[in-house]
C-alpha positions as CSV (number, residue, x, y, z in Angstrom):
1,X,93.9,87.0,91.3
2,X,90.2,86.5,90.7
3,X,87.7,89.3,90.7
4,X,84.1,88.1,91.3
5,X,81.2,90.4,90.3
6,X,77.6,89.7,91.0
7,X,75.8,92.6,89.3
8,X,76.2,94.2,85.9
9,X,76.8,97.6,87.3
10,X,79.8,96.3,89.2
11,X,81.9,96.3,86.0
12,X,83.1,99.8,86.9
13,X,84.7,98.5,90.1
14,X,86.2,95.5,88.2
15,X,87.7,97.9,85.6
16,X,89.0,100.2,88.4
17,X,90.8,97.2,90.1
18,X,92.4,96.1,86.8
19,X,93.6,99.6,86.2
20,X,94.9,100.1,89.7
21,X,96.9,96.9,89.5
22,X,98.2,97.4,86.0
23,X,98.1,95.5,82.8
24,X,100.6,92.9,84.0
25,X,98.6,91.8,87.0
26,X,97.4,88.1,86.6
27,X,93.6,88.6,86.7
28,X,90.6,86.5,85.9
29,X,87.2,88.3,85.9
30,X,84.3,86.1,87.0
31,X,80.8,87.2,86.7
32,X,78.9,85.0,89.1
33,X,75.3,84.2,88.1
34,X,72.6,81.9,89.5
35,X,72.4,78.5,87.8
36,X,68.9,79.4,86.5
37,X,70.6,81.7,83.9
38,X,72.7,78.8,82.5
39,X,70.1,78.1,79.7
40,X,70.6,81.7,78.5
41,X,74.4,81.4,78.7
42,X,75.0,82.0,75.0
43,X,72.9,85.2,74.9
44,X,74.4,86.5,78.2
45,X,78.0,85.7,77.3
46,X,77.5,87.1,73.8
47,X,76.3,90.4,75.3
48,X,79.2,90.5,77.7
49,X,81.7,89.9,74.9
50,X,80.3,92.7,72.8
51,X,80.9,95.1,75.7
52,X,84.3,93.8,76.6
53,X,87.6,94.7,74.8
54,X,88.7,91.8,72.7
55,X,92.1,91.7,74.6
56,X,90.2,90.9,77.8
57,X,88.0,88.0,76.4
58,X,90.4,85.3,77.5
59,X,90.4,86.5,81.1
60,X,86.6,86.6,81.6
61,X,85.1,83.3,82.8
62,X,81.4,83.1,83.6
63,X,80.3,81.1,86.6
64,X,76.7,79.8,86.8
65,X,76.7,78.6,90.4
66,X,74.7,78.8,93.6
67,X,75.5,82.5,94.4
68,X,74.8,82.1,98.1
69,X,77.2,79.2,98.3
70,X,80.0,81.1,96.6
71,X,79.4,84.0,99.1
72,X,79.3,81.7,102.1
73,X,82.5,80.0,101.0
74,X,84.2,83.4,101.0
75,X,82.6,84.5,104.2
76,X,80.7,87.3,102.4
77,X,77.1,88.1,103.1
78,X,75.8,90.0,100.1
79,X,76.2,90.7,96.4
80,X,76.5,94.5,96.8
81,X,80.2,94.7,96.2
82,X,82.7,92.8,94.0
83,X,85.2,90.5,95.7
84,X,88.9,90.5,94.8
85,X,90.7,87.3,95.9
86,X,94.3,86.3,95.7
87,X,94.9,82.6,96.2
88,X,98.1,80.6,96.1
89,X,98.7,77.5,94.0
90,X,97.1,75.3,96.7
91,X,94.0,77.4,96.7
92,X,94.6,79.1,100.1
93,X,93.3,82.6,100.1
94,X,96.2,85.0,100.7
95,X,94.2,88.3,100.5
96,X,90.7,89.4,99.9
97,X,89.1,92.9,99.3
98,X,85.6,94.1,98.5
99,X,84.3,97.0,96.5
100,X,86.1,99.7,94.8
101,X,90.0,99.8,95.0
102,X,90.9,101.9,98.0
103,X,94.6,102.6,98.4
104,X,95.0,100.3,101.4
105,X,93.2,97.4,99.7
106,X,95.3,97.8,96.5
107,X,98.4,97.6,98.7
108,X,97.2,94.4,100.4
109,X,96.4,92.8,97.1
110,X,99.7,93.8,95.5
111,X,101.6,92.4,98.5
112,X,99.7,89.1,98.3
113,X,100.4,88.9,94.5
114,X,104.1,89.5,95.1
115,X,104.1,86.6,97.7
116,X,102.5,84.0,95.4
């Protein structure tokens, strides 16, 4: 499962998803930033690491990419909400949810994780 975040304030929703799915859920958190921030990657990632529990460091991967392209590939139109994606080993998206973890969305994501 991949949780994509596009704004710093979205960490609350990322944390809520990881809590809702439990510590055993296979998750990678991916802050998605425009390529223009790549030159400041050390500073950005150092700041993020200082605010992230050490146990979570290995599951946070930063993406410096064309944000609009990432959104378009997912069929999402804006950066206002996080995107939670479950894909199978071939890369096929099995389930997707946006925003905070509502009960129905958590159930959908859990079912997709069980089927992968």
